C-alpha positions in Angstrom: -21.9 30.4 8.1 -22.6 26.9 7.5 -20.1 24.3 8.9 -18.8 24.0 5.1 -18.0 27.9 5.6 -15.6 29.2 3.2 -14.7 25.9 1.9 -17.9 26.5 -0.6 -16.5 29.6 -2.1 -13.3 27.6 -2.6 -14.7 24.9 -4.3 -17.1 26.8 -6.5 -14.2 28.9 -7.6 -12.6 26.0 -8.7 -15.6 24.6 -11.0 -17.3 22.4 -8.3 -21.0 22.5 -8.2 -21.8 22.3 -4.4 -25.4 21.2 -3.4 -25.0 18.9 -0.6 -22.9 20.3 1.9 -22.8 16.6 3.7 -21.4 15.1 0.7 -18.5 17.7 0.5 -17.9 17.8 3.9 -17.2 14.0 3.8 -14.9 14.9 0.9 -12.9 17.0 2.8 -12.8 15.1 6.5 -10.0 12.9 7.7 -10.6 9.7 9.5 -8.8 11.3 12.6 -12.0 13.6 13.3 -14.9 12.5 15.5 -17.2 13.0 12.8 -17.8 9.2 12.2 -17.4 9.9 8.3 -14.4 10.6 6.1 -13.6 10.6 2.6 -12.5 7.2 2.0 -15.5 6.1 0.0 -15.7 9.2 -2.2 -11.6 8.7 -2.7 -12.5 5.2 -4.2 -15.0 6.5 -6.7 -12.8 9.7 -7.3 -9.7 7.6 -8.5 -11.6 6.2 -11.1 -13.2 9.0 -12.4 -9.5 10.7 -12.4 -8.0 7.7 -14.3 -10.7 7.5 -16.8 -10.6 11.4 -17.4 -6.9 11.4 -18.0 -7.0 8.1 -20.0 -9.4 9.8 -22.3 -7.6 12.9 -22.8 -4.4 11.0 -23.5 -6.1 8.5 -26.2 -7.7 11.7 -27.7 -4.4 13.7 -27.9 -1.6 11.2 -28.0 -0.6 9.1 -30.6 1.6 6.9 -28.4 1.6 3.0 -28.4 -0.3 1.2 -25.4 2.8 1.1 -23.5 3.4 5.2 -23.7 -0.1 5.6 -23.0 0.1 3.7 -19.6 3.4 5.1 -18.8 1.9 8.8 -18.9 -1.4 7.7 -17.1 0.5 6.3 -14.4 2.7 9.4 -13.9 -0.4 11.6 -13.9 -2.3 10.0 -11.6 0.3 9.0 -9.0 0.0 10.0 -5.6 2.7 12.6 -5.9 0.7 13.9 -9.1 -2.5 14.3 -7.2 -0.7 15.8 -4.2 1.0 18.5 -6.3 -2.5 19.2 -7.6 -3.7 19.5 -4.2 -1.2 21.9 -3.0 -1.5 24.1 -5.9 -5.2 24.4 -5.3 -4.9 24.9 -1.5 -6.2 21.9 -0.3 -4.4 21.8 2.9 -6.3 24.8 4.1 -9.7 22.9 4.1 -8.9 19.3 5.3 -10.7 18.6 8.4 -8.6 16.8 10.8 -8.4 15.6 14.4 -6.3 17.5 16.8 -3.4 15.0 17.0 -3.1 14.4 13.2 -3.2 18.3 12.5 -0.4 18.4 15.1 1.2 15.6 13.9 1.4 17.3 10.2 -0.7 15.1 8.6 -1.6 17.5 6.5 1.5 17.5 4.5 1.2 14.0 3.7 1.2 13.0 0.0 -1.3 10.3 0.8 -3.7 12.3 2.4 -3.8 15.3 -0.2 -3.8 12.8 -3.0 -6.8 11.1 -1.3 -8.6 14.1 -0.8 -8.3 15.3 -4.5 -9.9 12.2 -5.6 -12.5 12.5 -3.0 -13.6 15.8 -4.4 -13.7 14.4 -7.9 -16.0 11.7 -6.4 -18.2 14.0 -4.8 -18.4 16.2 -8.0 -19.3 13.0 -9.9 -22.3 12.4 -7.5 -23.4 15.9 -7.8 -22.5 16.8 -11.6 -22.0 13.7 -13.3 -18.9 12.4 -15.3 -18.8 15.2 -18.1 -18.4 18.1 -15.9 -16.0 16.2 -13.5 -14.0 15.4 -16.5 -13.7 19.0 -17.2 -12.6 19.9 -13.8 -10.0 17.2 -14.0 -8.7 18.7 -17.4 -8.6 22.3 -15.9 -6.8 21.3 -12.7 -4.3 18.9 -14.4 -3.8 21.1 -17.7 -0.1 22.1 -17.1 0.7 18.3 -16.3 -1.1 17.0 -19.5 0.2 19.5 -22.1 3.9 19.3 -20.3 6.7 16.5 -20.0 5.2 14.5 -17.2 5.2 11.0 -17.9 7.2 10.9 -20.9 10.6 9.7 -19.5 10.6 6.2 -18.6 9.7 5.3 -15.0 12.8 4.4 -12.9 11.9 0.9 -12.3 11.3 0.2 -16.0 14.7 2.0 -16.8 16.6 0.1 -14.3 15.1 -3.3 -15.4 15.9 -2.4 -18.9 19.5 -1.3 -17.8 20.1 -4.6 -15.8 19.1 -6.9 -19.0 21.1 -4.9 -21.4 24.2 -5.3 -19.4 23.5 -9.2 -18.6 22.9 -8.4 -15.3 20.3 -10.2 -12.9 16.9 -8.6 -12.5 17.0 -5.9 -9.8 15.5 -7.2 -6.5 13.8 -4.8 -4.4 13.2 -5.7 -0.3 11.3 -3.5 2.1 13.5 -3.1 4.9 11.7 -0.8 7.3 8.1 0.6 7.9 7.6 3.2 10.7 5.0 5.5 11.9 1.3 5.5 12.1 -0.8 4.5 9.2 -1.7 7.8 8.2 1.8 9.0 8.0 3.8 5.9 7.4 7.5 5.6 6.2 8.7 2.9 4.0 12.5 1.9 3.7 13.2 -0.1 0.3 16.5 -1.7 -0.8 17.0 -2.5 -4.5 20.2 -4.5 -5.5 21.5 -6.0 -8.7 23.9 -8.7 -7.9 27.4 -7.9 -8.2 26.8 -4.3 -9.1 25.6 -2.8 -5.8 22.8 -1.9 -3.7 20.9 1.3 -2.3 18.0 2.4 0.2 15.3 5.1 -0.5 12.4 6.0 1.9 9.1 7.2 1.1 5.5 7.6 2.3 4.4 4.5 0.6 6.4 0.9 -0.5 5.8 2.1 -4.1 7.3 5.4 -4.2 10.2 4.0 -1.9 10.8 1.5 -4.7 10.8 4.0 -7.4 12.8 6.4 -5.5 15.4 3.5 -5.0 15.6 2.5 -8.6 16.0 6.3 -9.7 18.9 6.3 -7.0 20.3 3.2 -8.2 20.5 4.5 -11.7 22.0 7.6 -10.7 24.9 5.7 -8.8 25.4 2.7 -10.9 23.9 3.3 -14.3 
């Protein structure tokens, strides 16, 4: 059995066409290994392929305004959405990690799982082109595309509008703590509205922590 091993059957069952073992191994390899190569360059490419694939679907199947389309796009390609797709298709079983990274539970990180999904899309683009990869994106994201994901207002936008509508100062976000190694970092953000209150939230990225803080603020004070 080749180094790609059972991952090849798994990838092909998902609809990917696997020709270059080295390319797909890169897509599944985290920088903690001693392989000398990882998924980062493919993730850069796959991120753009994913964005265009989702944007095109939304444009063709949604009559919303530019702002509404952007809101849905941001939700559908978010790190949390990509990580959910990764878990749903079994990515954690196939990610190649160094011993210490696996022991630290890196494979459960939304950042890592989301990056690997995008790297797989980047590899598919190089192997099979955009049209074939777009079909895979639409298949993997089908329930999210046809469901309610992204229809509700983003928590930060909701908080901004709430503050303005109630004649408060705009919300202020502050990074109060960053801890953990780069591959499993934790960010704590505080959001405050003058003369109303403040809350803190923690997540695996600064952006996600700000979103969580805004959501918690609205639940508590909105």
